[in-house]
Jmol script that loads the backbone (N, CA, C; Angstrom):
load data "model"
ATOM      1  N   UNK A   1     -75.793  20.568 -39.394  1.00  0.00           N
ATOM      2  CA  UNK A   1     -76.936  20.562 -38.510  1.00  0.00           C
ATOM      3  C   UNK A   1     -76.699  19.607 -37.342  1.00  0.00           C
ATOM      4  N   UNK A   2     -76.056  18.484 -37.611  1.00  0.00           N
ATOM      5  CA  UNK A   2     -75.825  17.490 -36.565  1.00  0.00           C
ATOM      6  C   UNK A   2     -74.984  18.061 -35.425  1.00  0.00           C
ATOM      7  N   UNK A   3     -73.986  18.872 -35.758  1.00  0.00           N
ATOM      8  CA  UNK A   3     -73.134  19.456 -34.710  1.00  0.00           C
ATOM      9  C   UNK A   3     -73.942  20.386 -33.809  1.00  0.00           C
ATOM     10  N   UNK A   4     -74.820  21.191 -34.394  1.00  0.00           N
ATOM     11  CA  UNK A   4     -75.645  22.109 -33.602  1.00  0.00           C
ATOM     12  C   UNK A   4     -76.630  21.343 -32.724  1.00  0.00           C
ATOM     13  N   UNK A   5     -77.211  20.279 -33.261  1.00  0.00           N
ATOM     14  CA  UNK A   5     -78.139  19.474 -32.471  1.00  0.00           C
ATOM     15  C   UNK A   5     -77.419  18.757 -31.333  1.00  0.00           C
ATOM     16  N   UNK A   6     -76.186  18.350 -31.570  1.00  0.00           N
ATOM     17  CA  UNK A   6     -75.418  17.658 -30.540  1.00  0.00           C
ATOM     18  C   UNK A   6     -75.188  18.537 -29.323  1.00  0.00           C
ATOM     19  N   UNK A   7     -74.900  19.813 -29.538  1.00  0.00           N
ATOM     20  CA  UNK A   7     -74.592  20.700 -28.404  1.00  0.00           C
ATOM     21  C   UNK A   7     -75.833  21.364 -27.810  1.00  0.00           C
ATOM     22  N   UNK A   8     -76.999  21.107 -28.383  1.00  0.00           N
ATOM     23  CA  UNK A   8     -78.230  21.712 -27.850  1.00  0.00           C
ATOM     24  C   UNK A   8     -79.208  20.617 -27.437  1.00  0.00           C
ATOM     25  N   UNK A   9     -79.992  20.160 -28.374  1.00  0.00           N
ATOM     26  CA  UNK A   9     -81.043  19.179 -28.103  1.00  0.00           C
ATOM     27  C   UNK A   9     -80.495  17.879 -27.511  1.00  0.00           C
ATOM     28  N   UNK A  10     -79.458  17.326 -28.134  1.00  0.00           N
ATOM     29  CA  UNK A  10     -78.927  16.046 -27.675  1.00  0.00           C
ATOM     30  C   UNK A  10     -78.282  16.156 -26.296  1.00  0.00           C
ATOM     31  N   UNK A  11     -77.611  17.274 -26.041  1.00  0.00           N
ATOM     32  CA  UNK A  11     -76.998  17.477 -24.719  1.00  0.00           C
ATOM     33  C   UNK A  11     -78.074  17.542 -23.637  1.00  0.00           C
ATOM     34  N   UNK A  12     -79.169  18.217 -23.918  1.00  0.00           N
ATOM     35  CA  UNK A  12     -80.269  18.309 -22.949  1.00  0.00           C
ATOM     36  C   UNK A  12     -80.857  16.928 -22.674  1.00  0.00           C
ATOM     37  N   UNK A  13     -81.031  16.134 -23.714  1.00  0.00           N
ATOM     38  CA  UNK A  13     -81.544  14.761 -23.533  1.00  0.00           C
ATOM     39  C   UNK A  13     -80.598  13.944 -22.662  1.00  0.00           C
ATOM     40  N   UNK A  14     -79.309  13.999 -22.970  1.00  0.00           N
ATOM     41  CA  UNK A  14     -78.307  13.232 -22.232  1.00  0.00           C
ATOM     42  C   UNK A  14     -78.317  13.593 -20.748  1.00  0.00           C
ATOM     43  N   UNK A  15     -78.502  14.879 -20.454  1.00  0.00           N
ATOM     44  CA  UNK A  15     -78.499  15.348 -19.067  1.00  0.00           C
ATOM     45  C   UNK A  15     -79.862  15.206 -18.386  1.00  0.00           C
ATOM     46  N   UNK A  16     -80.839  14.696 -19.113  1.00  0.00           N
ATOM     47  CA  UNK A  16     -82.170  14.529 -18.540  1.00  0.00           C
ATOM     48  C   UNK A  16     -82.927  15.836 -18.375  1.00  0.00           C
ATOM     49  N   UNK A  17     -82.590  16.838 -19.187  1.00  0.00           N
ATOM     50  CA  UNK A  17     -83.194  18.164 -19.072  1.00  0.00           C
ATOM     51  C   UNK A  17     -84.047  18.541 -20.281  1.00  0.00           C
ATOM     52  N   UNK A  18     -84.340  17.587 -21.143  1.00  0.00           N
ATOM     53  CA  UNK A  18     -85.027  17.893 -22.400  1.00  0.00           C
ATOM     54  C   UNK A  18     -86.404  18.518 -22.208  1.00  0.00           C
ATOM     55  N   UNK A  19     -87.029  18.304 -21.060  1.00  0.00           N
ATOM     56  CA  UNK A  19     -88.357  18.896 -20.856  1.00  0.00           C
ATOM     57  C   UNK A  19     -88.284  20.393 -20.563  1.00  0.00           C
ATOM     58  N   UNK A  20     -87.084  20.887 -20.191  1.00  0.00           N
ATOM     59  CA  UNK A  20     -86.982  22.312 -19.842  1.00  0.00           C
ATOM     60  C   UNK A  20     -86.002  23.110 -20.702  1.00  0.00           C
ATOM     61  N   UNK A  21     -85.071  22.455 -21.376  1.00  0.00           N
ATOM     62  CA  UNK A  21     -84.089  23.153 -22.216  1.00  0.00           C
ATOM     63  C   UNK A  21     -83.744  22.297 -23.437  1.00  0.00           C
ATOM     64  N   UNK A  22     -82.943  22.854 -24.337  1.00  0.00           N
ATOM     65  CA  UNK A  22     -82.424  22.094 -25.470  1.00  0.00           C
ATOM     66  C   UNK A  22     -83.029  22.444 -26.810  1.00  0.00           C
ATOM     67  N   UNK A  23     -84.257  22.943 -26.798  1.00  0.00           N
ATOM     68  CA  UNK A  23     -84.914  23.398 -28.022  1.00  0.00           C
ATOM     69  C   UNK A  23     -85.672  24.680 -27.699  1.00  0.00           C
ATOM     70  N   UNK A  24     -86.008  25.427 -28.741  1.00  0.00           N
ATOM     71  CA  UNK A  24     -86.789  26.650 -28.554  1.00  0.00           C
ATOM     72  C   UNK A  24     -88.262  26.254 -28.657  1.00  0.00           C
ATOM     73  N   UNK A  25     -88.908  26.190 -27.509  1.00  0.00           N
ATOM     74  CA  UNK A  25     -90.314  25.789 -27.431  1.00  0.00           C
ATOM     75  C   UNK A  25     -91.001  26.567 -26.323  1.00  0.00           C
ATOM     76  N   UNK A  26     -92.312  26.709 -26.438  1.00  0.00           N
ATOM     77  CA  UNK A  26     -93.091  27.402 -25.410  1.00  0.00           C
ATOM     78  C   UNK A  26     -92.884  26.714 -24.066  1.00  0.00           C
ATOM     79  N   UNK A  27     -92.564  27.521 -23.050  1.00  0.00           N
ATOM     80  CA  UNK A  27     -92.397  27.008 -21.700  1.00  0.00           C
ATOM     81  C   UNK A  27     -90.990  26.553 -21.350  1.00  0.00           C
ATOM     82  N   UNK A  28     -90.098  26.498 -22.329  1.00  0.00           N
ATOM     83  CA  UNK A  28     -88.723  26.093 -22.053  1.00  0.00           C
ATOM     84  C   UNK A  28     -87.844  27.315 -21.843  1.00  0.00           C
ATOM     85  N   UNK A  29     -86.779  27.128 -21.068  1.00  0.00           N
ATOM     86  CA  UNK A  29     -85.785  28.183 -20.872  1.00  0.00           C
ATOM     87  C   UNK A  29     -84.828  28.151 -22.059  1.00  0.00           C
ATOM     88  N   UNK A  30     -84.418  29.336 -22.510  1.00  0.00           N
ATOM     89  CA  UNK A  30     -83.493  29.366 -23.641  1.00  0.00           C
ATOM     90  C   UNK A  30     -82.718  30.671 -23.667  1.00  0.00           C
ATOM     91  N   UNK A  31     -81.413  30.564 -23.777  1.00  0.00           N
ATOM     92  CA  UNK A  31     -80.567  31.696 -24.124  1.00  0.00           C
ATOM     93  C   UNK A  31     -80.267  31.506 -25.610  1.00  0.00           C
ATOM     94  N   UNK A  32     -80.272  32.582 -26.354  1.00  0.00           N
ATOM     95  CA  UNK A  32     -80.106  32.485 -27.801  1.00  0.00           C
ATOM     96  C   UNK A  32     -78.935  33.318 -28.285  1.00  0.00           C
ATOM     97  N   UNK A  33     -78.307  32.849 -29.345  1.00  0.00           N
ATOM     98  CA  UNK A  33     -77.255  33.592 -30.025  1.00  0.00           C
ATOM     99  C   UNK A  33     -77.767  33.876 -31.430  1.00  0.00           C
ATOM    100  N   UNK A  34     -77.802  35.148 -31.814  1.00  0.00           N
ATOM    101  CA  UNK A  34     -78.244  35.545 -33.150  1.00  0.00           C
ATOM    102  C   UNK A  34     -76.987  35.743 -33.993  1.00  0.00           C
ATOM    103  N   UNK A  35     -76.866  34.939 -35.031  1.00  0.00           N
ATOM    104  CA  UNK A  35     -75.670  34.970 -35.874  1.00  0.00           C
ATOM    105  C   UNK A  35     -75.869  35.861 -37.091  1.00  0.00           C
ATOM    106  N   UNK A  36     -74.754  36.358 -37.623  1.00  0.00           N
ATOM    107  CA  UNK A  36     -74.780  37.192 -38.829  1.00  0.00           C
ATOM    108  C   UNK A  36     -74.798  36.361 -40.105  1.00  0.00           C
ATOM    109  N   UNK A  37     -74.522  35.071 -39.992  1.00  0.00           N
ATOM    110  CA  UNK A  37     -74.466  34.215 -41.171  1.00  0.00           C
ATOM    111  C   UNK A  37     -74.929  32.812 -40.791  1.00  0.00           C
ATOM    112  N   UNK A  38     -75.295  32.041 -41.775  1.00  0.00           N
ATOM    113  CA  UNK A  38     -75.859  30.711 -41.589  1.00  0.00           C
ATOM    114  C   UNK A  38     -74.786  29.704 -41.158  1.00  0.00           C
ATOM    115  N   UNK A  39     -74.914  29.117 -39.971  1.00  0.00           N
ATOM    116  CA  UNK A  39     -73.922  28.138 -39.531  1.00  0.00           C
ATOM    117  C   UNK A  39     -73.999  26.831 -40.317  1.00  0.00           C
ATOM    118  N   UNK A  40     -75.105  26.596 -41.015  1.00  0.00           N
ATOM    119  CA  UNK A  40     -75.204  25.397 -41.841  1.00  0.00           C
ATOM    120  C   UNK A  40     -74.398  25.544 -43.124  1.00  0.00           C
ATOM    121  N   UNK A  41     -74.187  26.781 -43.564  1.00  0.00           N
ATOM    122  CA  UNK A  41     -73.359  27.031 -44.746  1.00  0.00           C
ATOM    123  C   UNK A  41     -71.887  26.821 -44.413  1.00  0.00           C
ATOM    124  N   UNK A  42     -71.498  27.225 -43.200  1.00  0.00           N
ATOM    125  CA  UNK A  42     -70.123  27.041 -42.729  1.00  0.00           C
ATOM    126  C   UNK A  42     -70.146  27.094 -41.210  1.00  0.00           C
ATOM    127  N   UNK A  43     -69.619  26.074 -40.572  1.00  0.00           N
ATOM    128  CA  UNK A  43     -69.621  26.036 -39.108  1.00  0.00           C
ATOM    129  C   UNK A  43     -68.825  27.207 -38.532  1.00  0.00           C
ATOM    130  N   UNK A  44     -67.906  27.771 -39.305  1.00  0.00           N
ATOM    131  CA  UNK A  44     -67.137  28.938 -38.850  1.00  0.00           C
ATOM    132  C   UNK A  44     -68.052  30.133 -38.583  1.00  0.00           C
ATOM    133  N   UNK A  45     -69.236  30.130 -39.160  1.00  0.00           N
ATOM    134  CA  UNK A  45     -70.176  31.233 -38.957  1.00  0.00           C
ATOM    135  C   UNK A  45     -70.693  31.321 -37.523  1.00  0.00           C
ATOM    136  N   UNK A  46     -70.473  30.292 -36.716  1.00  0.00           N
ATOM    137  CA  UNK A  46     -70.905  30.382 -35.312  1.00  0.00           C
ATOM    138  C   UNK A  46     -70.104  31.446 -34.569  1.00  0.00           C
ATOM    139  N   UNK A  47     -68.996  31.866 -35.123  1.00  0.00           N
ATOM    140  CA  UNK A  47     -68.185  32.930 -34.509  1.00  0.00           C
ATOM    141  C   UNK A  47     -68.676  34.332 -34.897  1.00  0.00           C
ATOM    142  N   UNK A  48     -69.582  34.404 -35.857  1.00  0.00           N
ATOM    143  CA  UNK A  48     -70.082  35.703 -36.340  1.00  0.00           C
ATOM    144  C   UNK A  48     -71.342  36.085 -35.563  1.00  0.00           C
ATOM    145  N   UNK A  49     -71.149  36.418 -34.300  1.00  0.00           N
ATOM    146  CA  UNK A  49     -72.262  36.707 -33.395  1.00  0.00           C
ATOM    147  C   UNK A  49     -72.728  38.144 -33.569  1.00  0.00           C
ATOM    148  N   UNK A  50     -74.023  38.314 -33.763  1.00  0.00           N
ATOM    149  CA  UNK A  50     -74.621  39.643 -33.858  1.00  0.00           C
ATOM    150  C   UNK A  50     -75.158  40.074 -32.504  1.00  0.00           C
ATOM    151  N   UNK A  51     -75.984  39.245 -31.900  1.00  0.00           N
ATOM    152  CA  UNK A  51     -76.622  39.580 -30.628  1.00  0.00           C
ATOM    153  C   UNK A  51     -76.753  38.325 -29.781  1.00  0.00           C
ATOM    154  N   UNK A  52     -77.005  38.539 -28.501  1.00  0.00           N
ATOM    155  CA  UNK A  52     -77.234  37.443 -27.563  1.00  0.00           C
ATOM    156  C   UNK A  52     -78.481  37.780 -26.759  1.00  0.00           C
ATOM    157  N   UNK A  53     -79.320  36.781 -26.539  1.00  0.00           N
ATOM    158  CA  UNK A  53     -80.479  36.937 -25.659  1.00  0.00           C
ATOM    159  C   UNK A  53     -80.231  36.019 -24.471  1.00  0.00           C
ATOM    160  N   UNK A  54     -80.117  36.604 -23.290  1.00  0.00           N
ATOM    161  CA  UNK A  54     -79.850  35.833 -22.075  1.00  0.00           C
ATOM    162  C   UNK A  54     -80.801  36.276 -20.974  1.00  0.00           C
ATOM    163  N   UNK A  55     -81.514  35.296 -20.422  1.00  0.00           N
ATOM    164  CA  UNK A  55     -82.490  35.564 -19.357  1.00  0.00           C
ATOM    165  C   UNK A  55     -83.469  36.664 -19.755  1.00  0.00           C
ATOM    166  N   UNK A  56     -83.859  36.662 -21.014  1.00  0.00           N
ATOM    167  CA  UNK A  56     -84.841  37.614 -21.504  1.00  0.00           C
ATOM    168  C   UNK A  56     -84.294  38.977 -21.882  1.00  0.00           C
ATOM    169  N   UNK A  57     -83.003  39.182 -21.737  1.00  0.00           N
ATOM    170  CA  UNK A  57     -82.398  40.477 -22.064  1.00  0.00           C
ATOM    171  C   UNK A  57     -81.606  40.370 -23.367  1.00  0.00           C
ATOM    172  N   UNK A  58     -81.803  41.334 -24.252  1.00  0.00           N
ATOM    173  CA  UNK A  58     -81.102  41.342 -25.541  1.00  0.00           C
ATOM    174  C   UNK A  58     -79.830  42.170 -25.426  1.00  0.00           C
ATOM    175  N   UNK A  59     -78.721  41.570 -25.812  1.00  0.00           N
ATOM    176  CA  UNK A  59     -77.428  42.251 -25.840  1.00  0.00           C
ATOM    177  C   UNK A  59     -77.030  42.400 -27.305  1.00  0.00           C
ATOM    178  N   UNK A  60     -77.238  43.602 -27.853  1.00  0.00           N
ATOM    179  CA  UNK A  60     -76.891  43.881 -29.237  1.00  0.00           C
ATOM    180  C   UNK A  60     -75.396  44.093 -29.395  1.00  0.00           C
ATOM    181  N   UNK A  61     -74.946  44.391 -30.607  1.00  0.00           N
ATOM    182  CA  UNK A  61     -73.512  44.546 -30.872  1.00  0.00           C
ATOM    183  C   UNK A  61     -72.814  45.557 -29.960  1.00  0.00           C
ATOM    184  N   UNK A  62     -73.380  46.737 -29.777  1.00  0.00           N
ATOM    185  CA  UNK A  62     -72.724  47.763 -28.950  1.00  0.00           C
ATOM    186  C   UNK A  62     -72.644  47.330 -27.491  1.00  0.00           C
ATOM    187  N   UNK A  63     -73.712  46.750 -26.987  1.00  0.00           N
ATOM    188  CA  UNK A  63     -73.733  46.287 -25.595  1.00  0.00           C
ATOM    189  C   UNK A  63     -72.728  45.156 -25.380  1.00  0.00           C
ATOM    190  N   UNK A  64     -72.623  44.253 -26.347  1.00  0.00           N
ATOM    191  CA  UNK A  64     -71.660  43.149 -26.244  1.00  0.00           C
ATOM    192  C   UNK A  64     -70.233  43.681 -26.190  1.00  0.00           C
ATOM    193  N   UNK A  65     -69.898  44.651 -27.045  1.00  0.00           N
ATOM    194  CA  UNK A  65     -68.551  45.239 -27.055  1.00  0.00           C
ATOM    195  C   UNK A  65     -68.256  45.888 -25.709  1.00  0.00           C
ATOM    196  N   UNK A  66     -69.226  46.630 -25.171  1.00  0.00           N
ATOM    197  CA  UNK A  66     -69.041  47.295 -23.879  1.00  0.00           C
ATOM    198  C   UNK A  66     -68.817  46.267 -22.764  1.00  0.00           C
ATOM    199  N   UNK A  67     -69.651  45.243 -22.709  1.00  0.00           N
ATOM    200  CA  UNK A  67     -69.529  44.229 -21.659  1.00  0.00           C
ATOM    201  C   UNK A  67     -68.225  43.446 -21.774  1.00  0.00           C
ATOM    202  N   UNK A  68     -67.853  43.077 -22.985  1.00  0.00           N
ATOM    203  CA  UNK A  68     -66.605  42.337 -23.173  1.00  0.00           C
ATOM    204  C   UNK A  68     -65.399  43.183 -22.774  1.00  0.00           C
ATOM    205  N   UNK A  69     -65.451  44.493 -23.037  1.00  0.00           N
ATOM    206  CA  UNK A  69     -64.384  45.394 -22.603  1.00  0.00           C
ATOM    207  C   UNK A  69     -64.276  45.441 -21.090  1.00  0.00           C
ATOM    208  N   UNK A  70     -65.414  45.503 -20.405  1.00  0.00           N
ATOM    209  CA  UNK A  70     -65.413  45.507 -18.939  1.00  0.00           C
ATOM    210  C   UNK A  70     -64.819  44.216 -18.389  1.00  0.00           C
ATOM    211  N   UNK A  71     -65.184  43.103 -18.986  1.00  0.00           N
ATOM    212  CA  UNK A  71     -64.672  41.805 -18.536  1.00  0.00           C
ATOM    213  C   UNK A  71     -63.169  41.726 -18.757  1.00  0.00           C
ATOM    214  N   UNK A  72     -62.708  42.190 -19.907  1.00  0.00           N
ATOM    215  CA  UNK A  72     -61.272  42.168 -20.204  1.00  0.00           C
ATOM    216  C   UNK A  72     -60.493  43.030 -19.217  1.00  0.00           C
ATOM    217  N   UNK A  73     -60.999  44.232 -18.932  1.00  0.00           N
ATOM    218  CA  UNK A  73     -60.324  45.112 -17.966  1.00  0.00           C
ATOM    219  C   UNK A  73     -60.283  44.472 -16.578  1.00  0.00           C
ATOM    220  N   UNK A  74     -61.376  43.879 -16.159  1.00  0.00           N
ATOM    221  CA  UNK A  74     -61.426  43.230 -14.844  1.00  0.00           C
ATOM    222  C   UNK A  74     -60.439  42.068 -14.780  1.00  0.00           C
ATOM    223  N   UNK A  75     -60.324  41.313 -15.864  1.00  0.00           N
ATOM    224  CA  UNK A  75     -59.390  40.188 -15.888  1.00  0.00           C
ATOM    225  C   UNK A  75     -57.949  40.669 -15.793  1.00  0.00           C
ATOM    226  N   UNK A  76     -57.638  41.778 -16.457  1.00  0.00           N
ATOM    227  CA  UNK A  76     -56.275  42.310 -16.417  1.00  0.00           C
ATOM    228  C   UNK A  76     -55.918  42.869 -15.040  1.00  0.00           C
ATOM    229  N   UNK A  77     -56.917  43.358 -14.311  1.00  0.00           N
ATOM    230  CA  UNK A  77     -56.681  43.943 -12.989  1.00  0.00           C
ATOM    231  C   UNK A  77     -56.705  42.908 -11.871  1.00  0.00           C
ATOM    232  N   UNK A  78     -57.181  41.713 -12.141  1.00  0.00           N
ATOM    233  CA  UNK A  78     -57.360  40.699 -11.111  1.00  0.00           C
ATOM    234  C   UNK A  78     -56.023  40.272 -10.508  1.00  0.00           C
ATOM    235  N   UNK A  79     -56.022  40.119  -9.222  1.00  0.00           N
ATOM    236  CA  UNK A  79     -54.852  39.623  -8.497  1.00  0.00           C
ATOM    237  C   UNK A  79     -55.293  38.408  -7.683  1.00  0.00           C
ATOM    238  N   UNK A  80     -54.489  37.352  -7.657  1.00  0.00           N
ATOM    239  CA  UNK A  80     -54.886  36.178  -6.874  1.00  0.00           C
ATOM    240  C   UNK A  80     -54.848  36.494  -5.386  1.00  0.00           C
ATOM    241  N   UNK A  81     -55.650  35.785  -4.597  1.00  0.00           N
ATOM    242  CA  UNK A  81     -55.585  35.973  -3.147  1.00  0.00           C
ATOM    243  C   UNK A  81     -54.181  35.655  -2.647  1.00  0.00           C
ATOM    244  N   UNK A  82     -53.788  36.244  -1.539  1.00  0.00           N
ATOM    245  CA  UNK A  82     -52.436  36.061  -1.002  1.00  0.00           C
ATOM    246  C   UNK A  82     -52.123  34.592  -0.803  1.00  0.00           C
ATOM    247  N   UNK A  83     -53.030  33.839  -0.238  1.00  0.00           N
ATOM    248  CA  UNK A  83     -52.779  32.420   0.018  1.00  0.00           C
ATOM    249  C   UNK A  83     -52.492  31.676  -1.280  1.00  0.00           C
ATOM    250  N   UNK A  84     -53.247  31.967  -2.323  1.00  0.00           N
ATOM    251  CA  UNK A  84     -53.041  31.299  -3.604  1.00  0.00           C
ATOM    252  C   UNK A  84     -51.712  31.705  -4.220  1.00  0.00           C
ATOM    253  N   UNK A  85     -51.291  32.945  -4.017  1.00  0.00           N
ATOM    254  CA  UNK A  85     -50.036  33.393  -4.611  1.00  0.00           C
ATOM    255  C   UNK A  85     -48.835  32.741  -3.941  1.00  0.00           C
ATOM    256  N   UNK A  86     -49.010  32.215  -2.745  1.00  0.00           N
ATOM    257  CA  UNK A  86     -47.906  31.556  -2.039  1.00  0.00           C
ATOM    258  C   UNK A  86     -47.902  30.055  -2.274  1.00  0.00           C
ATOM    259  N   UNK A  87     -48.855  29.529  -3.016  1.00  0.00           N
ATOM    260  CA  UNK A  87     -48.946  28.089  -3.239  1.00  0.00           C
ATOM    261  C   UNK A  87     -47.674  27.546  -3.876  1.00  0.00           C
ATOM    262  N   UNK A  88     -47.089  28.288  -4.803  1.00  0.00           N
ATOM    263  CA  UNK A  88     -45.852  27.847  -5.442  1.00  0.00           C
ATOM    264  C   UNK A  88     -44.720  27.692  -4.447  1.00  0.00           C
ATOM    265  N   UNK A  89     -44.634  28.606  -3.480  1.00  0.00           N
ATOM    266  CA  UNK A  89     -43.602  28.509  -2.445  1.00  0.00           C
ATOM    267  C   UNK A  89     -43.791  27.248  -1.613  1.00  0.00           C
ATOM    268  N   UNK A  90     -45.016  26.972  -1.255  1.00  0.00           N
ATOM    269  CA  UNK A  90     -45.300  25.787  -0.441  1.00  0.00           C
ATOM    270  C   UNK A  90     -44.926  24.533  -1.208  1.00  0.00           C
ATOM    271  N   UNK A  91     -45.332  24.449  -2.464  1.00  0.00           N
ATOM    272  CA  UNK A  91     -45.036  23.271  -3.270  1.00  0.00           C
ATOM    273  C   UNK A  91     -43.538  23.107  -3.496  1.00  0.00           C
ATOM    274  N   UNK A  92     -42.806  24.197  -3.566  1.00  0.00           N
ATOM    275  CA  UNK A  92     -41.359  24.135  -3.789  1.00  0.00           C
ATOM    276  C   UNK A  92     -40.598  23.906  -2.488  1.00  0.00           C
ATOM    277  N   UNK A  93     -41.300  23.846  -1.372  1.00  0.00           N
ATOM    278  CA  UNK A  93     -40.646  23.609  -0.088  1.00  0.00           C
ATOM    279  C   UNK A  93     -39.913  24.821   0.449  1.00  0.00           C
ATOM    280  N   UNK A  94     -40.249  26.038  -0.011  1.00  0.00           N
ATOM    281  CA  UNK A  94     -39.573  27.249   0.441  1.00  0.00           C
ATOM    282  C   UNK A  94     -40.354  27.964   1.534  1.00  0.00           C
ATOM    283  N   UNK A  95     -41.257  27.305   2.122  1.00  0.00           N
ATOM    284  CA  UNK A  95     -42.052  27.971   3.149  1.00  0.00           C
ATOM    285  C   UNK A  95     -42.385  26.980   4.246  1.00  0.00           C
ATOM    286  N   UNK A  96     -42.797  27.457   5.323  1.00  0.00           N
ATOM    287  CA  UNK A  96     -43.294  26.694   6.462  1.00  0.00           C
ATOM    288  C   UNK A  96     -42.204  25.847   7.047  1.00  0.00           C
TER     289      UNK A  96
END
end "model"
wireframe off; spacefill off
backbone 0.3
color backbone group
């Protein structure tokens, strides 16, 4: 329980945001992760995500798989900007 409180409630307090985030309370902002198993039984259960609620929208298992696939495809297709791709040449003294 202490680990979960550290990354939620305690983090909000440390950042001075406890009045608006950090716990599930009326009037506070919260994104939620719905787990398939109790994280108090085993912290490894935090990886067993069933659904996510973000900005009021529920992303169930099928939606999560679809979105993660789109993100993975976009990452594989990404190319760095030309200037960034030449940074190695500049640092190695092979340019300019």
